[in-house]
C-alpha positions as CSV (number, residue, x, y, z in Angstrom):
1,M,2.7,18.6,-6.2
2,E,3.5,15.8,-8.8
3,C,2.6,12.2,-8.7
4,I,5.7,10.0,-8.3
5,H,4.1,7.2,-10.5
6,C,2.7,9.2,-13.5
7,K,3.8,12.8,-13.0
8,G,0.1,13.8,-12.8
9,K,-1.3,16.6,-10.6
10,M,-1.9,15.8,-6.9
11,V,-5.0,17.4,-5.2
12,R,-6.0,17.2,-1.6
13,S,-8.8,14.8,-1.2
14,T,-9.8,11.6,0.7
15,T,-9.3,8.0,-0.3
16,P,-10.2,4.6,1.1
17,F,-7.6,2.5,2.8
18,S,-7.8,-1.2,3.7
19,V,-5.4,-3.7,5.3
20,D,-5.6,-7.4,6.2
21,R,-3.3,-8.5,9.0
22,K,-2.9,-10.8,11.9
23,G,-6.3,-12.3,11.8
24,Y,-8.4,-9.2,11.0
25,S,-9.3,-6.8,8.3
26,I,-9.9,-3.1,8.6
27,H,-11.3,-0.6,6.1
28,W,-11.3,3.1,6.4
29,D,-13.5,4.9,3.8
30,A,-12.1,8.5,3.7
31,I,-8.5,9.0,4.9
32,P,-7.2,12.5,4.0
33,A,-4.6,12.3,1.3
34,W,-3.0,13.8,-1.8
35,V,-4.7,12.0,-4.8
36,C,-3.4,12.0,-8.4
37,T,-6.0,13.4,-10.8
38,Q,-4.5,11.2,-13.6
39,C,-3.9,7.8,-12.1
40,G,-5.7,8.0,-8.7
41,E,-2.6,7.0,-6.7
42,P,-2.9,8.3,-3.1
43,M,-0.1,9.8,-1.1
44,F,-0.5,10.1,2.7
45,E,1.1,12.8,4.8
46,A,3.1,11.8,7.9
47,R,0.2,12.7,10.3
48,E,-2.2,10.3,8.6
49,V,0.5,7.5,8.4
50,D,1.3,7.9,12.0
51,L,-2.4,7.9,13.1
52,M,-3.1,4.7,10.9
53,Q,0.0,3.0,12.4
54,K,-0.9,3.8,15.9
55,S,-4.5,2.5,15.3
56,L,-3.2,-0.7,13.7
57,A,-0.7,-1.2,16.7
58,T,-3.6,-0.9,19.1
59,L,-5.7,-3.3,17.1
60,D,-2.8,-5.7,17.0
61,R,-2.5,-5.7,20.8
62,E,-6.2,-6.0,21.4
63,S,-6.6,-8.7,18.8
64,A,-3.8,-10.7,20.3
65,A,-5.5,-10.5,23.8
66,L,-8.9,-11.4,22.3
67,M,-7.6,-14.5,20.5
68,A,-5.4,-15.7,23.4
69,P,-6.7,-18.8,25.1
70,S,-8.6,-18.0,28.3
71,P,-7.3,-19.5,31.5
72,P,-9.6,-22.3,32.9
73,S,-12.3,-21.1,35.1
74,A,-12.6,-22.4,38.6
75,V,-15.9,-24.2,39.1
């Protein structure tokens, strides 16, 4: 496989991935990916992209619920 950025050789490895969004940050240390031996650019396969998107969608929903104002409690 050839890197789309520099045409270097891609090898199967892991790479970190971070994202800041909607009031939170997340960092994964070792996501499986194809990584360029020349420039280090990662390329994720569809499975990993799908799992990351599903994880972020879940965090978006849960974060929205967490940050929503609580109804007043009856005393």
